[in-house]
N, C-alpha and C positions, 0 to 999 in steps of 0.2 A: 293623816290628811295635814297641811299647813294652811295658814293664811299668810297673807302679806302685805303690810303695812308703804303707802305710798311715802316715799324719800325724798323721789326726786324732787326738788325744790325751784331749780329754773336750768334751762340749758344753757351752757357753755358757747357751743355756735353748731350752727346746722346751717346744711344747704337746701333746709325748705322754703320754698319759694311762695310768698306771697303773694296771692292775686292782688289784691287788692293796696290800694294807695294808703297811706298812712293821712289822718284828718289834717288837716293847713288851716292856720286861723291867720299865718303873718301874712305880711305884706314884701313880695318876694320880688327882688329885682332883675331884669333881663338878664341872662344868662342862666338863672337857674329853674324858668320855665320846665314843665315836662310834658313832654308830648302825649296829647290825649287829654291832658286835664282841663276844666275849664275855667277861666279866668273872668274876672273884672279890670279894665284899666283903670287904675287911682291916680297912676302921671305917668305921661310922656314922658317931657328928657330926650335925650337923645333918640329911641328907641323907633324904629318901622314897626309899628306891630301887625303893620298890613301886609307884612314879610311873612310872617308865621301866624297867620289866622283873622286877624283882626279886617272887619269888613271898614274901618275908621281908626285913624289916629287921635278919638276923641275918648277924654274923662268917663267912664261909665259904660262905655262896650263892653257886652261879651264878647268873647269868641275861646275855639276849644284851639290851644296852642299845637303849631304843624310843627316848633320848631323850640329852640330852647333860649332864643332871644339875644341882642346885643346891645349896648347904650346903659342909660342910667334910668331908663321908665319902668316903674313897678304895676304890678297888679295882685289883685290877691284871687283866690281860691273861692268860686261860687258854684253851691248845690243846687241842683234840679231835684225836683222829687223823684224819686226812687234811685238816685245815686248812692254809693257804696263808700266806704270810709274807715278805715284801720284806726282803732281808739286802744289802747294797752291789747290785750288780748281777746278782744271783741271786733267783730265787722258790725256798723250799725248802719242801719240806714235813710235815707233823707226823705220826708214826710211834708217835708214843705219847703218852698226854695229859700234860700238864704245865703250868708255869706259872715264869717268869723261868728258863729256858733256851736260851741264845742261841745261833743254827744254827751259827755259825763255832766254838764250842767243843764242839757235842755235834753235830755232822755223823755219822751212821753210830748215833746212839743215841735221840735224839729227832726229826732231823731228817735229810732225805735230799734232795740236791740235784736239784730239781725241771726247771729250765728257765733260761734267761737273761729277764732283766728287759727289758719294751719299750726302753726305753732303751740298752740294752745290746745288743741284736737287732740296733739299725742302727749300729750299728759292728762285729758277728760276720762276719767274714769267710764265712764257713760259714755263716748265718743261710739258714736254707729259709723259717722263720717269716717273719712280719712285724709292722710297728711300724704298729700301727693310732689313729686320734683318733676318738674318739667326737663324732662332728657337728661337721664343720668340715675345713678343710683340716690339712695335715700342715707344721711350721712348724720348723725345726731352724736353731741358727743355731751357729758354733765359731769361734776363731780362724783366721787364714789363715793365719799363720807363711810356710812357705816353699813351702806348698804351689801349683800352677800349672794342675792338672786336677782334675776331680771323675771317679771311676767311680759309675754309680747302676743297681742291678739289682734286680730282682724286686720293681720297682713298681707300683704301680697309680694311674694320676692323667691327667687329661685334658692338663694342661701342666705343667712344673716352670718356675718362676721360681728367676733365681740372680742374687743378689745381693750385690756386697761395698761393705761400709760404714767409712766414714771413722773415723779416733780418735773421736768425738764418739759415736758407732753409732747414729744416724740418717740421714747425709748417704750417698747413692748416689753412689759413685764409679763405678759399672759393674754392668749388667744385662742378664740374657739371658733369654727366653723360648723354649723348646722349640717347639717345631711342632707342632699338634695331634694327637695321634697315635690319636685315638678308633676311625678307621674304616682304621688301617694295614693293611696287607695285604689289603684289597678289593679284587677286581681287574675286576671286572665287573658289569654291571646287577642282571643276577639278585644276586648275593651284595650288592650294596647294598641291595638296596630286600627282600630275604626272609630274608637271613642277613648283618647287619652284628655287627661286633664289639661287644662289650655292656663293659661297665665294668672286667671283670677283665682287666685288661691286662698280660702280666708282660713289662717287657722289659728292659734293657740297655743302660746309654749312654755315651759318655764327652763330655766338656764341658771345654774348654781356656778357664780364665780369665783375662776381658780383662786383668787389673790386677792385679800383681804385687803392689803395696805398700800395700794395704787392713790394717786390721785384724780384719774379722770378714767371716766368709763368711754371709750369711742364705739357704738354702735353703726355697724354699715347693712343697710338692704340692698343687696345685689340683684338687681333685676332680672329675670331673662332674656334671653339673647331673640324672643321674637314679640317682647315687650318693650315699648315704649318708656315705661315707669314703672318705678318699684311702689309701696305703698302700706303705711301702718296704721291702725285706728288705735291702740294704745299700750304705751310702754308705761310698766312699773316697776320700780325698784324697791328693794327692802330687806329687810330681815324676817326669814320665813319663822312663826310661832306653830309649835305641836301640837293639834288639836285631837290628836291620837286616832287609833284605828278606823276607817269606816263600816259599820257592821248593816249588812244586808243593800249594800249599794244607796243609790239614791233615789229620791223621789221629784219628778218635777211635777208641776201644776200651775194654776195661774187662778185670779182671784179677780172678777170684773166689779168695778166701780159705776156700773151704768145703773140709770134708773129707770126702772119701769112705772109707766103711771095709767091708770085707766078714768075716761072722763064719765059725765054719767050718762053718754049714750052706750058704754061699754068698748067705747076705742081704746085700744092698749096701742099706748107709746112706749119708744125707748129713747131716754136720752143717754149717747153711749159718753162718757166722760174718759175712763181710762180700762186698760186692763193690764194688769202686772202679774208677772211672772214667779214663782217661788220655789223654793228647789229647802226640802224636805231632808233630813238623814241624821242616824246616829253615829257616837263615836264612842272608844272606849280606853279610857287611861286610866293610868295606877293611881289610886286615890288619895296618895300624898299630891297630885301634881291639881286638886282642885283648885285651892285657894288660887296657885298660880292662875290657871284658865281663869279664874272668875274676877282676877284684876287683867285680864289681858282682854274680856269680853267688855268690862264697863269701857278698858280703856278702847277700843272701836268700836264701840257700840252704833253710836250716831254717824258714824266715817263710812263710806264707799272704800270699801277694800277688794282686794282680790281673794279670792279664795282656791289653793291650788290643793289637788287630790295628790297628793303624792305619795301612794302607797308602794312598800316596802315586801308587798306579796304575789304581786303580778294580777292586783285588783283590775279588772276591764276599766274603770274609772281615772287610771291613772292619766296625771298632764293634764285632766280636764279644768277649767279655768272656770270660775262663776265669781263674776262681779256684783256688787250688791251691800245691803245693809243687813246686822245683824236684827232681824223684829224678834226676836226671843231663842232665849236658853234656858234650858233647866236639866237636873238631875233626875234620870227617869230609875234608875236602878244604884242600886251600891251596896257590896257584898263585904266593904271594908278594905279589900285590898285592892280592886278594882271600883270603877264607876262608869256609868252607861249617860252620854250626853247628849240632849237631845237639841237639835239646831234648827231653824228656819230662816231661812235666808229670803230675804226681798231683792229679785235680781236688778241691777242696772242696765245689764246689759241684753 
């Protein structure tokens, strides 16, 4: 069994389409207006704003641009309640009408943090959402650095192509295409004919990279012919660390953080706060690895990590991925040659 620490710090390029426009606090000149964006006229100049959505050529008039405009007139983006803006890796929602109020300096006053952006969703290890591409395959590239394995989860694609590129960014040093998973889980003729898998395929896989000295990793999620897009929930790259062979399978449970209260009349009320999944299991590994394992645990104790069960003995839990943090770990048996480690993981997904 192995865990994988996140080593992808930033994307090099991707064709992930951001559905939300970036926040703008600058005064823009005609010719740079974005169709569909709301503006307030700052100066008229030689621009006829009535041709691009304004009711009149008057300073202070608010309009929604129907064209990019021409001339020397200027305008600034105006946000109403409920408007969205992309700032950094997060999408913010406006809670008060304003202009030129940046989300980072005005959170809780003019903005609230609404959700992660598409690009951040690809690297958010607790992402329940997915990053979509409008009309095509999802392609992501990033520096390989030291990573030798990928964990990919909550994705929808027919196949995934992984390529390692040389320094020139075009020469393919190594490539691998995952097997077709369209009908994965279909076990009989009746199911095959009448109830095949659709294109919404939520999976989690681990892929070992065949080359360790590449410059860039390019991952392409190839959509099914019947689908309009491919998608991915999380993508993790790193170096696996052995945690030993799993004993007695893996137990799943959950812990409720709800509060139960009874008033003076005996009425029971429950305040639901959260329910957290937990994963418990034991592993066995050589006693000589105890100190190394202890250092590894301390290094990732508070981090969100991917646990990838990659057994060598045909375990039924092979390639299962669990994302979460180590809540506790301890030695439950030590006979001098082998030790048994107990693990408790609080899942983030």
